[in-house]
C-alpha positions in Angstrom: 85.1 95.6 110.8 87.1 95.7 114.0 89.0 98.7 115.2 91.4 98.3 118.1 93.5 101.1 119.7 96.3 99.4 121.4 99.9 99.6 122.6 101.7 97.0 120.5 104.8 95.8 118.7 104.8 94.3 115.2 107.0 91.8 113.4 106.6 91.0 109.7 108.5 87.9 108.3 108.3 86.8 104.7 109.7 88.2 101.4 110.9 91.0 103.6 111.5 91.4 107.3 110.3 94.5 109.3 109.9 95.4 112.9 107.8 98.1 114.6 108.8 98.7 118.3 106.2 99.0 121.1 104.0 102.1 120.7 100.3 103.1 120.6 98.7 102.2 117.2 95.4 101.5 115.5 94.7 97.9 114.4 92.1 97.3 111.7 90.6 93.9 110.9 88.4 94.0 107.8 85.6 91.6 106.8 87.7 90.4 103.8 90.4 89.2 106.2 92.8 92.2 105.8 94.8 93.3 108.8 96.3 96.7 108.9 98.5 98.6 111.4 98.2 102.4 111.4 100.0 105.1 113.3 98.7 108.7 113.9 100.6 109.9 110.9 101.7 108.9 107.5 98.4 109.9 105.8 96.2 107.0 104.7 99.0 104.4 104.4 99.3 101.7 107.0 102.7 101.0 108.6 102.3 97.4 107.9 99.5 95.1 106.7 98.5 91.7 105.4 96.1 91.3 102.5 93.8 88.3 102.0 93.8 85.4 101.7 95.1 85.1 105.2 94.1 83.7 108.6 94.2 85.5 112.0 94.6 83.7 115.2 94.8 85.4 118.7 96.8 83.6 121.3 98.0 84.3 124.9 101.2 86.3 124.8 104.5 84.8 125.7 105.9 88.0 127.2 104.8 88.5 130.8 103.8 92.1 130.3 101.7 91.5 127.2 98.0 90.6 126.9 97.9 88.6 123.6 99.6 87.9 120.3 97.9 88.3 116.9 99.3 85.9 114.3 98.3 86.7 110.7 99.5 84.2 108.1 99.1 84.6 104.3 97.7 81.4 102.9 99.6 81.5 99.6 103.0 83.0 100.4 103.4 81.9 104.1 104.3 85.5 105.1 103.4 86.2 108.7 102.5 89.4 110.6 102.8 89.0 114.4 101.3 91.7 116.6 102.1 91.6 120.3 99.4 93.6 122.2 100.4 95.0 125.6 97.4 97.2 126.4 94.0 97.8 124.7 92.6 101.3 125.0 89.5 100.9 122.7 88.0 97.9 121.0 85.0 98.1 118.7 83.4 96.0 116.0 80.7 96.9 113.5 79.2 95.2 110.4 79.4 97.8 107.6 77.6 95.6 105.0 78.4 95.7 101.3 80.0 98.9 100.1 78.4 100.3 97.0 81.9 101.1 95.7 83.7 104.3 94.7 81.8 106.6 92.5 84.5 107.8 90.2 84.5 111.2 88.6 86.8 113.2 86.4 89.7 111.7 84.5 89.4 108.2 85.9 85.8 107.9 84.9 86.5 109.3 81.4 89.4 106.8 81.0 87.2 103.9 81.9 84.4 105.0 79.5 86.9 105.7 76.6 88.7 102.4 77.1 85.5 100.4 77.3 84.4 102.0 74.0 87.7 101.3 72.3 88.9 97.9 73.5 90.7 97.5 70.2 93.1 100.1 71.4 94.6 97.5 73.7 95.1 95.1 70.8 93.3 93.1 68.2 90.7 90.7 69.5 90.0 92.3 72.8 86.3 92.4 73.8 84.3 94.2 76.5 82.2 92.0 78.8 81.0 94.8 81.1 81.9 98.1 82.7 81.6 98.3 86.5 81.3 94.6 86.9 79.7 94.0 90.3 81.4 92.0 93.0 80.9 91.6 96.8 83.9 94.0 97.4 83.0 96.6 94.8 82.8 97.0 91.0 85.6 96.0 88.7 86.3 98.9 86.3 86.2 96.8 83.2 85.7 93.0 82.7 87.0 92.0 79.3 88.0 89.0 77.2 91.5 88.9 75.6 92.2 87.4 72.2 92.6 83.9 73.7 89.1 84.1 75.3 90.4 84.5 78.8 88.6 86.8 81.3 90.6 89.9 82.3 89.8 92.3 85.1 91.1 95.8 84.3 91.6 98.3 87.1 92.0 101.9 85.9 93.7 104.7 87.8 94.9 108.1 87.0 98.1 107.4 88.9 99.0 103.8 89.4 100.4 103.0 92.8 100.7 99.9 95.0 97.3 100.3 96.5 95.7 100.0 93.1 97.6 96.7 92.4 96.4 95.4 95.8 92.8 96.3 94.9 93.2 94.5 91.5 94.6 91.5 93.4 91.5 91.3 95.6 89.2 91.5 92.5 91.1 88.8 90.6 91.1 86.4 93.6 87.4 86.9 94.1 86.5 86.5 90.4 88.5 83.3 90.2 86.1 81.7 92.6 83.4 81.9 89.9 83.8 78.8 87.7 82.0 80.6 84.9 84.7 83.2 84.8 87.9 81.4 85.8 90.7 81.6 85.0 90.8 85.3 85.5 93.9 87.4 85.0 94.5 91.1 85.7 95.5 94.3 83.9 96.6 97.4 85.7 96.0 100.5 83.6 96.9 104.1 84.5 98.2 107.3 83.0 101.3 107.0 85.1 102.4 103.8 86.8 104.9 104.0 89.7 108.0 101.7 89.4 107.1 99.9 92.7 103.5 99.3 91.5 104.8 98.0 88.1 107.1 95.6 89.9 104.3 94.4 92.2 101.9 94.0 89.3 104.5 91.9 87.4 105.0 89.8 90.5 101.3 89.1 90.7 101.2 88.1 87.0 99.3 91.3 85.8 100.0 93.2 82.6 100.5 97.0 82.9 98.9 99.4 80.4 100.0 103.0 80.2 97.0 105.1 79.1 97.1 108.4 77.3 93.9 110.4 77.8 94.3 112.5 74.7 95.0 109.5 72.5 91.9 107.7 73.8 89.9 110.9 73.0 91.2 110.6 69.4 93.4 113.7 69.4 96.1 111.7 67.7 96.5 108.2 66.3 99.5 106.9 68.2 98.9 103.5 70.0 98.7 102.8 73.7 101.8 101.5 75.3 101.4 98.0 76.6 104.2 96.8 78.9 
């Protein structure tokens, strides 16, 4: 991972266009190819980012008062993130190795266990392959087979937001590199799915599954809602 504190401006061009004027920011380059632009506010969310698969090239800047230009291009969509760096305050890199993954507790862990034990609640013919299926970027909550025999990666959240869809996207892209599993599709499951997350999931070709914790525990017999 590379962390760069720098004064920069940012332009994003693709399905939407966005501009960040010149200001001090944190630039993050991850081993999986992700590039994120953070400010000193806004909680954990980046101001702008590019998720893999993408390529990063660093070139001399055209502006006289700039040091260099980072050009990040998404390999599938062609979207581009261009970062003009005017001054670098700090620049550090470190290999973090393979992360063991998030150790889930509470409702999310219970939802995962309950759904794994009751795959028929999704629909007839669904079969569990494995819970916490290991990958190089962390474990997939549930790996399953749908009635057509296709592999499905299921990401489970208590509250489904865009970050969860991006996480599922990374898992599906990685799993599709394995010829024994491909083709792999995705399912985004949560107790509550935000409209923006639902729209993004649909755009990525993922199904959305609304989970009811009480229903999975067997308190009543109504079916899960699959959209």
